[in-house]
C-alpha positions as CSV (number, residue, x, y, z in Angstrom):
1,I,3.5,19.8,7.5
2,S,1.8,20.4,10.4
3,K,-1.3,22.5,10.0
4,S,0.0,25.9,10.7
5,E,2.7,25.4,7.8
6,L,-0.5,24.3,5.7
7,Y,-2.5,27.1,6.7
8,I,0.4,28.9,5.4
9,L,0.3,27.3,2.1
10,K,-3.4,27.7,1.6
11,T,-3.0,31.7,1.9
12,F,-0.2,31.8,-0.9
13,S,-2.5,29.7,-2.6
14,Q,-5.2,32.0,-2.6
15,I,-2.8,34.5,-3.4
16,I,-1.1,32.6,-6.4
17,W,-5.2,32.6,-7.6
18,F,-6.3,36.1,-7.8
19,G,-2.5,36.8,-9.4
20,L,-3.7,34.2,-12.0
21,A,-7.4,35.8,-12.2
22,I,-5.7,38.9,-12.7
23,S,-3.3,37.6,-15.5
24,I,-6.1,35.9,-16.7
25,V,-8.6,39.5,-16.9
26,S,-5.5,41.2,-18.5
27,G,-4.9,39.3,-20.7
28,I,-8.5,38.7,-22.6
29,G,-7.7,43.0,-22.2
30,L,-4.6,42.8,-24.6
31,Y,-6.4,39.7,-26.8
32,L,-9.3,41.6,-27.5
33,P,-8.3,44.5,-29.3
34,D,-5.5,42.8,-31.7
35,A,-7.3,38.7,-31.6
36,E,-6.6,38.0,-35.2
37,G,-2.7,39.1,-34.6
38,L,-1.8,37.7,-31.5
39,N,-4.0,33.5,-32.9
40,Q,-0.7,34.4,-35.2
41,S,1.3,34.6,-33.0
42,A,3.5,31.1,-32.0
43,K,4.2,32.9,-28.7
44,F,1.5,33.8,-27.2
45,I,-0.6,30.1,-27.9
46,A,2.6,28.7,-26.8
47,K,1.6,31.0,-23.9
48,M,-1.7,30.3,-22.9
49,T,-1.5,27.1,-23.4
50,I,1.2,26.3,-21.1
51,L,-1.2,28.9,-18.7
52,L,-3.7,26.5,-18.7
53,V,-1.3,23.8,-17.5
54,V,-0.8,25.9,-14.9
55,I,-4.7,26.9,-14.2
56,V,-4.9,22.8,-14.8
57,N,-2.1,21.5,-12.6
58,G,-3.0,24.3,-9.7
59,A,-6.3,22.7,-8.9
60,G,-4.4,19.2,-9.2
61,L,-2.4,20.4,-6.7
62,N,-5.3,21.8,-4.5
63,L,-8.6,19.8,-4.7
64,F,-6.0,16.3,-4.0
65,I,-3.1,17.0,-3.6
66,T,-3.1,20.0,-0.6
67,P,-5.6,17.8,1.7
68,K,-3.7,15.5,2.5
69,L,-0.3,17.3,3.4
70,T,-1.1,16.9,7.2
71,S,-0.8,12.7,6.8
72,M,2.7,12.8,4.2
73,P,5.6,12.1,5.3
74,F,8.6,13.8,3.7
75,G,11.3,11.8,5.1
76,E,11.1,7.1,4.4
77,I,8.2,5.8,4.2
78,S,6.9,2.6,6.8
79,D,5.0,-0.3,4.7
80,K,1.9,1.0,6.4
81,E,2.3,4.1,4.6
82,K,3.1,2.4,1.2
83,G,-0.4,4.1,-0.3
84,L,0.8,7.7,0.7
85,R,4.5,6.7,-1.1
86,E,2.7,7.1,-4.3
87,I,0.5,10.7,-3.3
88,R,3.1,12.1,-2.6
89,R,4.9,11.0,-5.5
90,L,2.2,12.4,-7.6
91,S,2.1,15.9,-5.9
92,F,6.7,15.9,-6.5
93,A,5.3,15.8,-10.4
94,M,3.0,18.4,-10.1
95,A,5.2,20.4,-8.0
96,A,7.8,19.9,-11.5
97,I,5.3,20.5,-13.3
98,S,4.1,23.7,-11.6
99,I,7.3,25.1,-11.1
100,I,8.7,24.5,-15.1
101,S,5.2,25.8,-16.0
102,W,5.2,29.2,-14.7
103,L,9.4,29.9,-15.6
104,S,8.3,28.7,-18.7
105,V,5.3,31.5,-18.7
106,F,7.5,34.3,-17.6
107,I,10.1,33.6,-20.1
108,L,7.6,33.8,-22.5
109,G,6.0,36.8,-21.4
110,M,9.3,38.5,-20.7
111,M,9.9,37.6,-24.6
112,R,9.2,40.8,-27.0
113,T,8.8,38.5,-30.1
114,S,10.0,34.5,-30.6
115,P,11.8,33.7,-33.8
116,F,10.6,30.0,-32.8
117,E,8.0,28.0,-34.5
118,L,5.1,27.1,-32.0
119,R,5.9,23.5,-32.3
120,I,10.0,24.5,-31.4
121,I,8.5,26.4,-28.5
122,F,6.1,23.0,-27.2
123,G,8.7,20.9,-27.4
124,V,12.0,22.2,-25.2
125,Y,8.5,23.0,-23.1
126,L,7.8,19.3,-23.2
127,L,11.6,18.5,-23.1
128,A,11.5,20.5,-19.7
129,L,8.7,19.2,-18.4
130,F,9.9,15.5,-19.0
131,A,13.2,16.4,-17.4
132,G,11.5,18.4,-14.4
133,I,9.3,14.9,-14.2
134,A,11.6,11.9,-13.8
135,G,14.7,14.6,-11.5
136,S,11.1,15.4,-9.3
137,Q,11.0,10.8,-9.6
138,V,14.7,11.0,-8.5
139,M,14.4,13.4,-5.9
140,E,11.5,11.9,-4.1
141,Y,13.2,8.0,-4.5
142,L,16.4,9.2,-3.1
143,I,14.6,10.8,-0.1
144,S,12.1,7.3,-0.1
145,K,15.0,5.7,0.7
146,G,16.6,7.7,3.4
147,K,19.5,8.9,0.7
148,I,18.8,12.0,1.5
149,N,18.0,14.7,4.9
150,T,15.2,16.1,3.7
151,K,15.4,18.4,6.8
152,T,19.3,18.7,5.9
153,M,18.6,19.4,2.9
154,L,16.6,22.5,3.3
155,L,19.2,22.9,6.2
156,V,22.1,23.4,3.2
157,V,20.0,25.4,0.8
158,I,19.3,28.3,3.2
159,R,22.9,28.6,4.1
160,R,24.3,28.2,0.3
161,N,21.6,31.5,0.2
162,Y,21.7,33.4,3.8
């Protein structure tokens, strides 16, 4: 990506971290008055644990992946760029973790109550993570072999949505 695109990404990242900080502060505010009840809530425990995954994964993306985005190719990779492929694989996997985790937190937050036990919630979450990471690696492989052109794929997505 270009340096201007990286600047935009960093700006969005700062907004997301600010929103995440607000979520944490509001979560603490909701937790303190009803700590005993929330400690028994599978939904709350799952949501907070997955939010921790979002934080750790986001920190990894910001600290390790973002600085390398301007040198990372998003098409076929030449022999001299093989080291960047591993970083790209990791970035695809971390992006999948981020998307699935944010969606999970959102869904759990929208539910008034959960009829499911904690192990079932985590089981579904882990299955979704496994599927997302596997899918991200398939996409990365197809892109690296030139079977999917990222610019063409982006144009198809834009045309379908607009």
